[in-house]
C-alpha positions in Angstrom: 61.6 203.5 121.5 63.1 200.5 119.7 66.4 199.3 120.9 69.3 199.1 118.4 71.0 195.7 117.7 74.0 197.0 119.5 72.1 197.7 122.7 70.5 194.2 122.5 73.9 192.6 122.2 75.1 194.7 125.1 72.3 193.6 127.3 72.7 189.9 126.3 76.5 189.7 126.7 76.5 189.8 130.5 73.8 187.1 130.6 75.8 184.9 128.3 79.0 185.4 130.2 77.1 184.7 133.5 75.8 181.4 132.0 79.2 180.4 130.8 80.7 181.2 134.2 78.0 179.1 135.9 78.7 176.2 133.6 82.4 176.4 134.2 81.8 176.4 137.9 79.4 173.5 137.7 82.0 171.6 135.6 84.7 172.3 138.1 82.6 171.1 141.1 81.4 168.1 139.1 85.0 167.2 138.2 86.2 167.6 141.8 83.3 165.4 143.0 84.2 162.8 140.4 87.7 162.8 141.7 86.5 162.0 145.2 84.3 159.1 143.9 86.9 157.7 141.5 87.9 154.6 143.4 88.0 150.8 142.6 85.1 150.1 145.0 82.8 152.6 143.2 83.8 151.2 139.8 83.0 147.7 141.0 79.5 148.9 142.1 78.9 150.4 138.6 79.8 147.0 136.9 83.0 148.3 135.4 85.6 145.5 134.9 89.2 146.8 135.0 91.3 145.6 132.1 94.6 146.2 134.0 94.2 145.2 137.7 97.7 145.5 139.2 98.3 149.3 138.6 94.6 150.2 138.9 94.9 151.9 142.3 98.1 153.8 141.3 96.4 155.0 138.1 93.3 156.1 139.9 95.3 158.0 142.5 97.1 159.9 139.7 93.8 160.5 137.9 92.2 161.9 141.1 95.0 164.4 141.4 94.5 165.5 137.8 90.7 165.7 138.2 91.1 167.8 141.3 93.4 170.2 139.4 90.9 170.3 136.5 88.1 171.0 139.0 90.0 173.8 140.5 90.8 175.2 137.1 87.1 175.2 136.4 86.5 177.4 139.4 89.2 179.8 138.2 87.7 179.9 134.7 84.3 180.5 136.2 85.6 183.5 138.1 87.4 184.9 135.1 84.4 184.6 132.9 82.1 186.4 135.4 80.6 189.5 133.9 82.0 191.8 136.5 85.5 190.9 135.4 84.8 190.8 131.7 83.5 194.4 131.9 86.9 195.5 133.1 88.7 193.6 130.4 86.5 194.0 127.4 84.0 196.7 126.4 80.6 195.5 127.3 78.5 194.3 124.5 81.2 194.1 121.9 81.0 191.5 119.2 84.3 189.9 120.4 82.8 189.3 123.8 79.6 187.9 122.4 81.2 185.5 120.0 83.8 184.3 122.5 81.2 183.6 125.1 79.0 181.8 122.6 81.9 179.7 121.4 82.9 178.8 124.9 79.3 178.1 125.8 79.0 175.6 123.0 82.4 173.9 123.2 83.6 174.0 126.8 81.0 171.6 128.4 81.4 169.0 125.7 85.2 169.2 125.8 85.2 169.1 129.6 83.0 166.0 129.6 85.1 164.2 126.9 88.3 165.0 128.8 87.0 163.7 132.1 85.4 160.6 130.5 88.6 159.7 128.7 90.6 159.8 131.9 88.0 157.9 134.0 87.2 155.1 131.5 90.8 154.4 130.3 91.6 151.6 132.8 88.3 149.8 132.0 88.8 149.9 128.2 90.6 147.2 126.1 92.8 149.5 124.0 95.2 146.8 122.7 96.3 148.1 119.3 95.5 146.2 116.1 98.3 144.7 114.2 97.8 145.9 110.6 95.8 148.0 108.2 96.0 145.6 105.2 92.3 144.9 105.2 89.2 147.1 104.6 85.5 146.4 105.0 83.6 145.3 101.9 79.8 145.2 101.7 79.6 142.1 99.5 82.7 140.1 100.6 83.0 141.2 104.2 86.5 142.4 103.8 89.2 142.6 101.2 92.8 143.7 100.8 93.5 147.4 100.8 94.8 148.3 97.3 98.4 149.6 97.5 98.8 148.7 101.1 102.0 147.5 102.8 102.2 146.3 106.3 103.1 143.5 108.7 100.9 140.4 108.7 101.9 137.0 110.1 105.3 138.4 111.3 106.5 139.6 107.9 105.8 142.7 105.8 103.3 142.1 103.0 102.6 144.3 100.0 99.3 144.5 98.1 99.2 145.7 94.5 97.0 148.5 93.2 94.3 146.0 92.3 94.0 144.7 95.9 95.8 141.4 95.3 99.2 140.0 96.2 102.0 139.8 93.6 102.5 142.0 90.5 99.4 143.6 89.1 98.1 141.7 86.1 96.1 143.6 83.5 92.6 142.4 82.7 93.5 142.2 79.0 95.1 139.0 77.9 98.5 139.2 76.4 99.2 137.1 73.3 100.2 133.5 73.7 99.6 133.5 77.4 98.0 130.9 79.7 96.4 132.5 82.7 95.7 130.8 86.0 93.5 132.4 88.6 94.0 131.2 92.2 91.1 131.4 94.7 91.6 130.7 98.3 92.4 132.1 101.8 95.6 132.9 103.6 97.2 129.6 102.4 96.9 130.9 98.8 97.8 134.4 99.8 100.9 133.2 101.5 100.4 134.0 105.2 103.8 134.3 106.9 105.7 134.1 103.6 107.7 137.3 103.0 108.5 137.0 99.3 105.7 136.7 96.8 107.9 134.4 94.7 107.8 131.8 97.6 104.0 131.5 97.7 102.7 128.3 96.2 100.9 130.0 93.2 104.2 131.6 92.2 106.0 128.3 92.7 103.5 126.6 90.4 104.3 129.1 87.7 108.1 128.6 88.2 107.5 124.8 87.5 105.2 125.3 84.5 107.0 128.2 82.8 110.2 126.3 81.7 108.3 123.5 80.0 105.4 125.5 78.5 105.1 126.8 75.0 102.9 129.6 76.3 103.7 132.2 78.9 102.2 131.4 82.3 100.4 134.3 84.0 99.5 134.0 87.7 96.7 135.9 89.4 96.9 135.3 93.1 93.4 136.2 94.4 93.9 134.6 97.8 92.7 136.7 100.8 93.2 135.8 104.4 90.0 134.2 105.9 88.1 133.8 102.6 85.7 130.9 102.3 83.9 129.7 99.2 81.1 132.2 99.5 83.6 135.0 99.2 85.6 133.3 96.5 82.4 132.9 94.5 81.6 136.6 95.0 85.1 137.6 93.9 85.0 135.3 90.9 81.8 136.5 89.4 82.5 140.2 89.9 86.3 140.7 89.6 88.0 137.3 88.9 86.3 136.7 85.6 87.5 140.1 84.4 91.0 138.5 84.2 89.6 136.0 81.6 91.4 133.0 83.1 92.1 129.7 81.3 92.1 127.8 84.6 90.9 128.4 88.1 92.6 126.7 91.0 90.4 126.7 94.1 92.3 126.0 97.3 90.3 124.5 100.1 91.0 124.1 103.8 88.9 122.9 106.8 88.3 126.3 108.3 86.6 127.3 105.1 83.6 125.4 106.5 83.8 126.5 110.2 84.8 130.2 110.1 81.5 131.3 108.5 79.8 130.3 111.7 81.3 133.3 113.6 80.3 135.9 111.0 77.4 138.2 111.5 75.8 137.5 108.2 75.6 133.8 109.1 74.2 134.5 112.6 77.5 134.9 114.5 78.8 137.9 116.5 82.0 138.8 114.6 83.1 140.4 111.4 86.1 138.2 110.7 89.6 137.7 112.1 91.1 140.0 109.5 88.9 143.0 110.4 89.3 142.4 114.1 93.1 142.8 113.6 93.1 145.6 111.0 92.3 149.3 111.2 89.7 149.5 108.4 88.2 153.0 109.1 88.6 156.1 111.2 85.8 155.0 113.5 87.5 151.6 114.0 90.7 153.4 114.9 88.8 155.6 117.3 87.1 152.6 119.0 90.5 151.0 119.6 92.6 154.0 120.6 90.1 155.9 122.7 88.4 154.7 125.9 85.3 156.6 125.0 85.3 154.9 121.5 85.7 151.5 123.1 82.6 151.9 125.2 80.6 153.5 122.4 81.4 150.4 120.2 80.6 148.1 123.1 77.2 149.7 123.5 76.6 149.5 119.8 77.3 145.8 119.8 75.1 145.2 122.9 72.2 146.9 121.1 72.8 144.8 118.1 73.6 141.4 119.5 72.3 141.5 123.1 74.1 141.4 126.4 76.0 138.2 125.6 78.4 139.4 123.0 80.2 136.1 122.7 77.0 134.3 121.8 76.3 136.6 118.8 72.8 136.6 117.4 72.0 132.9 118.1 74.9 130.8 119.3 77.4 130.7 122.2 80.5 130.0 120.1 81.6 129.0 116.6 82.3 125.4 116.0 86.0 124.4 115.9 87.7 122.7 113.0 87.9 119.4 114.8 84.1 119.3 115.0 84.0 118.6 111.3 85.4 115.2 112.2 84.5 114.6 115.8 80.9 115.8 115.6 80.2 115.2 111.9 76.5 114.4 112.7 75.9 117.7 114.5 73.0 119.5 112.7 74.9 122.8 112.7 77.9 121.1 111.1 75.7 119.7 108.4 74.2 123.2 107.9 77.7 124.6 107.5 78.6 121.9 105.0 75.5 122.7 103.1 76.3 126.4 102.9 79.8 125.5 101.7 78.6 123.1 99.0 76.1 125.8 97.7 79.0 128.2 97.1 81.1 125.5 95.5 78.2 124.6 93.2 78.0 128.2 92.1 81.8 128.3 91.4 81.8 125.0 89.5 78.7 125.9 87.4 80.1 129.4 86.6 83.3 128.0 85.3 81.6 125.2 83.4 79.3 127.6 81.6 82.3 129.6 80.4 84.6 126.7 79.6 87.1 127.7 82.2 89.0 124.7 83.6 88.8 124.3 87.4 90.5 122.1 89.9 90.1 121.9 93.7 93.2 121.6 95.9 92.8 120.7 99.5 95.5 121.2 102.1 95.0 119.3 105.4 95.3 120.7 108.9 98.4 119.7 110.6 96.6 117.5 113.2 95.2 115.3 110.4 98.8 114.2 109.6 98.9 112.2 112.9 96.2 109.7 111.7 95.6 110.5 108.0 93.4 107.5 107.4 91.1 108.1 110.4 90.9 111.9 110.0 90.3 112.2 106.3 86.5 112.4 106.4 86.3 116.0 105.2 88.6 115.3 102.3 86.3 112.5 101.2 83.3 114.8 101.3 85.0 117.4 99.2 86.3 114.8 96.8 82.8 113.2 96.3 81.2 116.6 95.8 83.8 117.6 93.2 83.4 114.3 91.4 79.7 115.1 90.9 80.8 118.1 88.8 83.7 116.2 87.1 86.1 118.6 88.8 89.6 117.2 89.4 90.4 117.0 93.1 94.0 117.3 94.4 94.2 115.9 97.9 97.5 116.9 99.6 97.0 114.7 102.6 98.4 111.5 101.1 101.1 113.5 99.3 102.3 114.9 102.7 102.2 111.4 104.1 104.4 110.2 101.3 106.7 113.1 101.9 107.3 111.9 105.4 107.9 108.3 104.2 110.3 109.3 101.4 112.3 111.9 103.3 112.1 110.3 106.8 111.0 113.7 108.1 107.8 114.8 109.8 105.3 116.2 107.4 104.5 118.8 110.1 108.0 120.3 109.4 106.4 121.9 106.4 104.0 123.9 108.5 104.2 127.3 110.2 101.2 126.5 112.4 98.2 124.3 112.3 97.0 125.5 108.8 99.8 127.4 107.1 102.8 126.2 105.3 106.3 127.6 105.6 108.5 128.4 102.6 109.6 124.8 102.2 106.0 123.6 102.5 104.9 126.1 99.8 107.7 124.9 97.5 106.5 121.3 97.9 102.9 122.2 97.5 103.7 124.3 94.4 105.5 121.3 92.8 102.7 118.9 93.6 100.0 121.3 92.3 102.0 121.9 89.1 102.3 118.2 88.5 98.6 117.7 89.2 97.6 120.5 86.8 99.8 119.2 84.0 98.3 115.7 84.3 94.6 116.8 84.5 93.0 119.9 83.1 96.1 121.3 81.5 96.9 118.2 79.5 94.7 119.2 76.6 95.0 123.0 77.0 98.6 123.7 77.6 101.2 122.7 75.0 104.5 121.7 76.6 108.0 121.2 75.3 108.4 117.8 76.9 106.5 115.1 78.7 105.9 116.2 82.3 107.0 114.1 85.2 108.0 114.7 88.8 111.6 114.6 87.7 111.1 117.3 85.1 109.5 119.5 87.7 112.4 119.1 90.0 114.8 119.8 87.1 112.8 122.9 86.1 113.0 124.3 89.6 116.7 123.6 89.8 117.4 125.4 86.5 115.4 128.4 87.7 117.4 128.6 90.9 
């Protein structure tokens, strides 16, 4: 005689409950055993390196108490789920019993394991929080600004417009009688550490040109922290050209050459300073706020890059900026320069084919101001390369030197750190770049109300203030 589905469920329910009870008991015993073994000496034998050494023993003692409690709880749960008790509480073979037991069977072991692992691994995981969520991953560019984001970066609150750039959003369509300047660069152009968009150097350039121009100046600040010429080229050909610029200002700084050496696509082990300090996905947040996530990500990196994570795919460390000068003959330095010049070639050629004026502006590192004549080798390389394309080159190293001579102040007073300018530095750089633009590429393209001179730029800024 065939058995009905109800009879089959009734016969299986005790077996399921018995299995769940056994799993709960095993989990309880396993957790209690883990509590006994959870000691610094055992962790050392397993190769776990504590991130916080001083309170490690105190944390482990508290964790052992919690694990013992959870283990005891597992024994209680195992007893409560035993079929002989369930029969007295629920009708045998009911759908409620079956579904509840199946759910617990599927979820409980995983939840138990996750809970225990999170507690045990926490002191060995580097869970230092990231500082911002301004940046997101980009397949082509590595990273980019998150459209519409607002958050702290460089000690001040930054705002990104809906198009993923700093400053007011500029429509792609040109307005009548406008002169549009597109700025490409890294955090110097973006304005790292500068709270107000109006104080970034591209905005200062506009403030100097606007009062003396017959056409309305429009500024598109496409600077993104950490960008190098390969990313600026990628942005220009896909997004930047949509703005139909009259002029492109390419800002260059020494780490544009060296930072690519640390990126995975160039053989390094990292994904960029910006992504390493920004929450760019749910998984990234999980890997930095959960001890399990931290070790999952560490395992993923080991599988991808090998046991020496600092070496990346092929090298032990990225070259420092000073190596561009102190080890100029190093083969890897020459390779980095070659990659940089290839990207610059693409940018110059792209602009030339479309009759878009372009200039290169180079800001020195602060250490170069100590001995500007001896440490200007990289500037000369960029200048010579730009000259081969007939691209005007604005070298700010001698201008900063003259600033010190004229004001009897240290040029380093204009810097926030080794590579970024403060508000006063941005104001000076904006004035110098505006003057340079007016005397070079803009001379035949931008009608002005008066002959431009350094004095007129100062007067224009004064009238604006």
